[in-house]
MARTORLO-548879 format. One line per field, with one value per residue (C-alpha): chain; residue number from 1; residue in three letters; x negated, y, z negated. Coordinates in steps of 0.1 Angstrom, whole numbers. Example, Ala and Ser with C-alpha at 12.3 -4.5 7.8 and 13.67 -1.06 7.14 Angstrom:
2
mol: (A|A)
seq: (1|2)
type: (ALA|SER)
u: (-123|-137)
v: (-45|-11)
w: (-78|-71)
This chain:
402
mol: (A|A|A|A|A|A|A|A|A|A|A|A|A|A|A|A|A|A|A|A|A|A|A|A|A|A|A|A|A|A|A|A|A|A|A|A|A|A|A|A|A|A|A|A|A|A|A|A|A|A|A|A|A|A|A|A|A|A|A|A|A|A|A|A|A|A|A|A|A|A|A|A|A|A|A|A|A|A|A|A|A|A|A|A|A|A|A|A|A|A|A|A|A|A|A|A|A|A|A|A|A|A|A|A|A|A|A|A|A|A|A|A|A|A|A|A|A|A|A|A|A|A|A|A|A|A|A|A|A|A|A|A|A|A|A|A|A|A|A|A|A|A|A|A|A|A|A|A|A|A|A|A|A|A|A|A|A|A|A|A|A|A|A|A|A|A|A|A|A|A|A|A|A|A|A|A|A|A|A|A|A|A|A|A|A|A|A|A|A|A|A|A|A|A|A|A|A|A|A|A|A|A|A|A|A|A|A|A|A|A|A|A|A|A|A|A|A|A|A|A|A|A|A|A|A|A|A|A|A|A|A|A|A|A|A|A|A|A|A|A|A|A|A|A|A|A|A|A|A|A|A|A|A|A|A|A|A|A|A|A|A|A|A|A|A|A|A|A|A|A|A|A|A|A|A|A|A|A|A|A|A|A|A|A|A|A|A|A|A|A|A|A|A|A|A|A|A|A|A|A|A|A|A|A|A|A|A|A|A|A|A|A|A|A|A|A|A|A|A|A|A|A|A|A|A|A|A|A|A|A|A|A|A|A|A|A|A|A|A|A|A|A|A|A|A|A|A|A|A|A|A|A|A|A|A|A|A|A|A|A|A|A|A|A|A|A|A|A|A|A|A|A|A|A|A|A|A|A|A|A|A|A|A|A|A|A|A|A|A|A|A|A|A|A|A|A|A|A|A|A|A|A)
seq: (1|2|3|4|5|6|7|8|9|10|11|12|13|14|15|16|17|18|19|20|21|22|23|24|25|26|27|28|29|30|31|32|33|34|35|36|37|38|39|40|41|42|43|44|45|46|47|48|49|50|51|52|53|54|55|56|57|58|59|60|61|62|63|64|65|66|67|68|69|70|71|72|73|74|75|76|77|78|79|80|81|82|83|84|85|86|87|88|89|90|91|92|93|94|95|96|97|98|99|100|101|102|103|104|105|106|107|108|109|110|111|112|113|114|115|116|117|118|119|120|121|122|123|124|125|126|127|128|129|130|131|132|133|134|135|136|137|138|139|140|141|142|143|144|145|146|147|148|149|150|151|152|153|154|155|156|157|158|159|160|161|162|163|164|165|166|167|168|169|170|171|172|173|174|175|176|177|178|179|180|181|182|183|184|185|186|187|188|189|190|191|192|193|194|195|196|197|198|199|200|201|202|203|204|205|206|207|208|209|210|211|212|213|214|215|216|217|218|219|220|221|222|223|224|225|226|227|228|229|230|231|232|233|234|235|236|237|238|239|240|241|242|243|244|245|246|247|248|249|250|251|252|253|254|255|256|257|258|259|260|261|262|263|264|265|266|267|268|269|270|271|272|273|274|275|276|277|278|279|280|281|282|283|284|285|286|287|288|289|290|291|292|293|294|295|296|297|298|299|300|301|302|303|304|305|306|307|308|309|310|311|312|313|314|315|316|317|318|319|320|321|322|323|324|325|326|327|328|329|330|331|332|333|334|335|336|337|338|339|340|341|342|343|344|345|346|347|348|349|350|351|352|353|354|355|356|357|358|359|360|361|362|363|364|365|366|367|368|369|370|371|372|373|374|375|376|377|378|379|380|381|382|383|384|385|386|387|388|389|390|391|392|393|394|395|396|397|398|399|400|401|402)
type: (MET|ARG|ASP|ARG|LYS|ALA|GLY|ARG|GLY|VAL|LEU|LEU|THR|GLY|GLY|SER|GLY|TYR|VAL|GLY|GLY|LEU|ILE|ALA|SER|THR|LEU|LEU|VAL|HIS|GLU|ASP|VAL|THR|ILE|VAL|ALA|PRO|VAL|ARG|LYS|GLY|VAL|ASP|ARG|GLN|ARG|PHE|LEU|SER|PRO|VAL|SER|ALA|GLU|VAL|ARG|LEU|ALA|GLY|HIS|ALA|PHE|ASP|GLU|ARG|MET|ALA|SER|ARG|ILE|HIS|LEU|VAL|ASP|LEU|PRO|GLU|ARG|GLU|HIS|LEU|ASP|ALA|LEU|ASP|ALA|VAL|VAL|THR|GLU|PHE|GLY|VAL|ASP|GLU|VAL|ILE|HIS|ALA|ALA|GLY|CYS|LEU|ASP|TYR|PHE|ASN|ALA|GLY|ALA|LEU|GLU|SER|VAL|ASN|ILE|GLU|LEU|THR|ARG|GLY|ILE|VAL|GLU|GLN|ALA|ARG|ARG|TRP|GLN|VAL|SER|ARG|PHE|LEU|TYR|VAL|SER|THR|ALA|PHE|SER|SER|GLY|TYR|MET|PHE|ARG|THR|ILE|GLY|GLU|THR|LEU|HIS|THR|ALA|PRO|GLY|LYS|ASP|PRO|THR|ASP|TYR|THR|ARG|THR|LYS|ARG|VAL|ALA|GLU|GLU|ILE|VAL|ALA|GLY|SER|GLY|LEU|PRO|TYR|LEU|ILE|LEU|ARG|PRO|SER|ILE|ILE|ILE|GLY|ASP|SER|ARG|ASP|GLY|HIS|TYR|SER|GLY|LYS|GLN|TYR|GLY|LEU|TYR|GLN|LEU|TRP|ALA|GLY|MET|GLU|ARG|LEU|LEU|CYS|ARG|GLU|TRP|HIS|PRO|GLU|MET|HIS|ALA|LEU|ALA|PRO|ARG|GLN|PRO|VAL|GLN|LEU|ILE|HIS|GLN|ASP|ALA|PHE|GLN|SER|ALA|PHE|LEU|ALA|ALA|TYR|ARG|HIS|LEU|PRO|ASP|ASP|SER|ILE|MET|ASN|ILE|VAL|SER|GLU|HIS|GLU|THR|LEU|PRO|ASP|LEU|ARG|ALA|LEU|TRP|ASP|LEU|TRP|LEU|ASP|ALA|CYS|LEU|ARG|PRO|GLU|LYS|THR|TYR|TYR|TYR|GLU|ARG|MET|ALA|ASP|ILE|PRO|LEU|ARG|GLU|ILE|ASN|GLY|LYS|GLN|ARG|ALA|LEU|LEU|ALA|LEU|ALA|SER|VAL|ASN|LEU|GLN|ILE|ALA|SER|HIS|PRO|TRP|ARG|TYR|GLU|THR|THR|SER|MET|ASP|THR|LEU|ARG|ALA|LYS|GLY|MET|THR|PHE|THR|ASN|ALA|THR|ARG|ASP|SER|VAL|ALA|LEU|CYS|GLN|ASP|VAL|PHE|ILE|ALA|GLU|SER|LYS|GLN|ILE|GLN|GLU|PHE|LEU|ALA|ALA|HIS|ARG|SER|SER|PHE|SER|ALA|GLU|THR|THR|GLN|ILE|ASP|ILE|SER|PRO|PRO|VAL|ILE|GLY|ALA|ALA|PRO|VAL|LEU|ALA|GLY|VAL|ALA|ALA|PRO)
u: (-842|-823|-785|-772|-738|-729|-727|-746|-762|-800|-815|-845|-868|-893|-869|-878|-915|-933|-933|-899|-885|-901|-883|-850|-850|-860|-831|-806|-815|-819|-799|-763|-769|-758|-789|-786|-815|-823|-841|-856|-840|-848|-845|-813|-795|-808|-844|-840|-823|-845|-875|-854|-832|-862|-877|-844|-842|-879|-873|-846|-814|-787|-785|-748|-724|-716|-753|-758|-728|-747|-772|-761|-783|-781|-800|-830|-826|-854|-873|-857|-822|-823|-792|-774|-777|-754|-722|-736|-753|-719|-700|-722|-728|-766|-781|-818|-842|-870|-894|-915|-919|-955|-981|-1011|-1030|-1063|-1073|-1042|-1045|-1014|-991|-1005|-997|-963|-951|-970|-968|-941|-915|-921|-916|-884|-870|-879|-861|-829|-831|-831|-800|-784|-793|-804|-813|-848|-872|-895|-925|-947|-982|-1015|-1041|-1067|-1051|-1079|-1105|-1139|-1142|-1169|-1149|-1117|-1087|-1060|-1023|-1020|-1022|-1057|-1068|-1105|-1104|-1134|-1144|-1116|-1123|-1097|-1070|-1046|-1057|-1057|-1022|-1009|-1024|-1008|-975|-978|-983|-951|-931|-944|-939|-903|-886|-869|-875|-900|-919|-950|-962|-998|-1002|-1036|-1040|-1010|-1015|-994|-972|-992|-969|-970|-993|-966|-970|-948|-966|-986|-1023|-1037|-1063|-1076|-1054|-1071|-1104|-1090|-1073|-1106|-1125|-1098|-1100|-1138|-1155|-1132|-1142|-1177|-1197|-1221|-1252|-1260|-1236|-1242|-1217|-1212|-1206|-1217|-1206|-1179|-1144|-1118|-1086|-1058|-1023|-999|-966|-946|-967|-959|-922|-923|-942|-918|-888|-902|-913|-879|-861|-884|-908|-897|-892|-923|-945|-974|-983|-1014|-1003|-1035|-1047|-1069|-1104|-1119|-1098|-1105|-1127|-1156|-1162|-1189|-1164|-1139|-1166|-1176|-1140|-1136|-1170|-1166|-1132|-1138|-1174|-1200|-1231|-1266|-1275|-1255|-1271|-1253|-1258|-1251|-1247|-1235|-1266|-1288|-1272|-1294|-1264|-1283|-1299|-1269|-1244|-1221|-1189|-1201|-1210|-1176|-1160|-1180|-1169|-1133|-1132|-1158|-1134|-1116|-1149|-1164|-1133|-1135|-1171|-1164|-1164|-1127|-1116|-1081|-1062|-1036|-1016|-982|-990|-999|-967|-946|-964|-955|-919|-920|-931|-946|-975|-997|-1032|-1051|-1079|-1103|-1080|-1048|-1065|-1076|-1040|-1031|-1060|-1050|-1016|-1031|-1055|-1027|-1004|-1031|-1031|-1064|-1081|-1067|-1080|-1114|-1117|-1108|-1134|-1163|-1159|-1186|-1211|-1205|-1235|-1232|-1248|-1252|-1283|-1273|-1298|-1292|-1305|-1305|-1314|-1351|-1376|-1414|-1430|-1397|-1387|-1353|-1336|-1329|-1300|-1309|-1346|-1373|-1381|-1417)
v: (813|816|816|850|864|895|926|911|933|938|956|976|991|1018|1029|1065|1058|1054|1016|1013|1038|1018|987|1005|1018|983|966|992|988|951|935|936|946|970|985|992|1015|1023|1057|1079|1111|1139|1119|1131|1115|1139|1135|1097|1096|1122|1099|1068|1085|1100|1065|1051|1078|1076|1039|1049|1043|1066|1073|1081|1082|1045|1036|1061|1046|1013|1029|1033|1051|1044|1056|1035|1026|1025|992|980|985|971|951|984|974|944|962|975|942|925|953|951|913|916|884|894|917|935|949|976|999|1004|1027|1035|1058|1040|1060|1058|1024|1029|1037|1008|984|999|1000|972|947|955|969|938|916|933|933|896|888|905|888|855|865|877|843|859|837|852|877|895|913|939|934|944|926|936|919|892|917|916|882|869|842|840|852|826|829|815|829|841|815|826|864|885|917|943|976|992|983|987|955|936|947|938|903|899|909|883|857|869|866|832|819|831|800|821|815|841|858|878|902|916|944|961|999|1013|1042|1061|1047|1031|1046|1083|1085|1100|1093|1103|1087|1103|1110|1076|1054|1068|1099|1107|1108|1130|1153|1156|1165|1190|1207|1205|1205|1226|1260|1263|1244|1218|1213|1180|1153|1125|1096|1061|1043|1006|988|970|967|986|967|989|982|1006|1013|1000|968|965|969|942|918|925|918|886|873|883|863|833|824|797|802|804|819|844|864|885|913|923|933|909|913|917|947|968|999|999|1026|1041|1045|1063|1088|1092|1100|1127|1143|1144|1161|1184|1191|1181|1185|1185|1154|1128|1105|1072|1051|1014|1018|1046|1041|1051|1086|1113|1130|1156|1169|1171|1199|1203|1200|1168|1155|1164|1146|1114|1116|1121|1092|1069|1042|1039|1042|1013|992|999|989|954|925|915|884|869|837|846|813|831|859|833|814|845|856|822|829|862|887|918|932|960|956|987|997|1026|1042|1037|1052|1081|1088|1090|1113|1136|1140|1148|1174|1190|1194|1210|1248|1248|1226|1245|1278|1262|1249|1284|1300|1275|1254|1275|1263|1226|1207|1194|1161|1148|1129|1099|1086|1052|1049|1012|998|1006|981|986|1000|1006|1039|1053|1045|1075|1070|1033|1039|1038|1073|1085)
w: (-1177|-1210|-1209|-1221|-1226|-1206|-1227|-1256|-1281|-1285|-1315|-1304|-1329|-1318|-1290|-1295|-1288|-1255|-1252|-1267|-1241|-1213|-1226|-1231|-1195|-1182|-1200|-1189|-1153|-1151|-1179|-1190|-1226|-1252|-1270|-1308|-1316|-1353|-1354|-1381|-1391|-1368|-1336|-1320|-1290|-1264|-1275|-1274|-1240|-1222|-1215|-1210|-1184|-1167|-1163|-1150|-1124|-1114|-1107|-1082|-1103|-1115|-1152|-1157|-1186|-1183|-1187|-1215|-1233|-1236|-1261|-1297|-1321|-1358|-1387|-1397|-1433|-1458|-1456|-1489|-1475|-1439|-1447|-1441|-1404|-1410|-1399|-1366|-1358|-1362|-1343|-1312|-1312|-1316|-1304|-1301|-1318|-1299|-1324|-1307|-1336|-1348|-1362|-1340|-1365|-1367|-1398|-1419|-1436|-1457|-1428|-1408|-1437|-1442|-1406|-1388|-1416|-1442|-1417|-1395|-1425|-1434|-1398|-1396|-1428|-1416|-1382|-1400|-1419|-1386|-1370|-1338|-1309|-1305|-1320|-1295|-1309|-1290|-1303|-1286|-1265|-1291|-1321|-1319|-1331|-1313|-1296|-1273|-1258|-1238|-1259|-1257|-1258|-1293|-1328|-1338|-1363|-1362|-1355|-1348|-1366|-1362|-1345|-1369|-1393|-1364|-1348|-1381|-1390|-1356|-1360|-1394|-1380|-1353|-1380|-1398|-1366|-1356|-1392|-1394|-1381|-1355|-1318|-1308|-1279|-1287|-1260|-1261|-1236|-1231|-1229|-1210|-1187|-1161|-1133|-1105|-1079|-1088|-1118|-1142|-1179|-1208|-1237|-1264|-1260|-1269|-1253|-1220|-1224|-1257|-1238|-1210|-1235|-1255|-1223|-1214|-1248|-1254|-1220|-1198|-1212|-1198|-1172|-1186|-1165|-1184|-1197|-1221|-1220|-1234|-1202|-1199|-1168|-1187|-1172|-1192|-1200|-1186|-1173|-1156|-1173|-1144|-1145|-1182|-1175|-1148|-1171|-1199|-1178|-1164|-1198|-1213|-1187|-1180|-1208|-1232|-1269|-1291|-1264|-1266|-1235|-1228|-1205|-1187|-1152|-1133|-1146|-1111|-1102|-1133|-1132|-1156|-1182|-1159|-1131|-1154|-1164|-1127|-1118|-1144|-1138|-1101|-1104|-1133|-1140|-1114|-1138|-1124|-1145|-1163|-1188|-1191|-1222|-1229|-1266|-1289|-1310|-1280|-1276|-1293|-1309|-1328|-1296|-1272|-1267|-1297|-1276|-1261|-1296|-1308|-1279|-1286|-1322|-1313|-1289|-1305|-1316|-1282|-1263|-1283|-1279|-1241|-1241|-1254|-1230|-1234|-1215|-1216|-1208|-1183|-1181|-1187|-1162|-1136|-1142|-1139|-1107|-1093|-1101|-1082|-1108|-1092|-1112|-1099|-1113|-1125|-1102|-1098|-1073|-1093|-1124|-1102|-1093|-1130|-1137|-1108|-1123|-1157|-1142|-1120|-1150|-1173|-1172|-1191|-1165|-1136|-1151|-1157|-1122|-1108|-1129|-1127|-1095|-1079|-1105|-1097|-1083|-1049|-1061|-1096|-1107|-1128|-1153|-1170|-1205|-1214|-1248|-1254|-1241|-1248|-1216|-1198|-1183|-1177|-1144|-1122|-1097|-1095|-1090|-1117|-1128|-1123)
């Protein structure tokens, strides 16, 4: 465990975002630190503190004035003038930088370059000037691009094809951090979903929540007797937000300098994409027939219901990422578990809990269920559509169709 001064300062970028808020609440509860949080204009103190205080209280701790006083918001300067932070870094004795700021917009290449690469480069340059003891960077488990081998806890020297510019820019940012000459820790979480204990979630509608929100908006207006879904039996890489917080804290305290850590659930516990569709359709639609496809290319998009076609277009990138056979080295996770880290793996049942909360909090879904539940089928026939093979027939509920 690193020796740290009590009351030391930590500069946290991205603190007004979902992951940054989880990190802030974790540090406030478990570490004696003062958090300096650069924020963009328009983020006032109450807006910043609201999700952080909620997470602290949900974790069973009091968020009082003393705790709130340990967070200091400052204006985030333009990238070319980050040296304007020098005074506050000195004032609060900033000893570490945690860089959680990032752009997740898959389709805005300019913003991805500006935030994920250039802002990271700028923050790293300032951190070197400040001579901090460590630079911690929050990356993504998918920064490797599509790989068909186990993804190690090293820099990606031979990356695969990228799903989006997001994964590429996060990989470049990792290289900037590792090449800075500063002691570093790079964390690569997979898709973060709600709390494993009560299912609550305060992030934006990314990842699995994008799919749920799309189904809420597009499918929960009329009952669909048939559904068409991309749903290979491929485990989906998910972690719960409380598991992320636990892993972050353990890594922060115990991993040596210049470490990279994949934060992932155990592969064997994860629900596959088919199970995730089953959970939603059982709770919210109960069609007469569901057609499950192994590949997006197999879906007859021109022939299916327009709302379903729109849903598949909306979520196509995330669905294809979820369909990939990701496998990860977990040496760091195993080491931290041996040191006592508690990490709740994502399972079908724990995802169902998060889905239940999403459904319960949706006025549109509740109105849909009240109006259409009587149309739901008692039993849904599932039809597997695999890649075409000459002479083969579709599989109907596990039995060859006549």
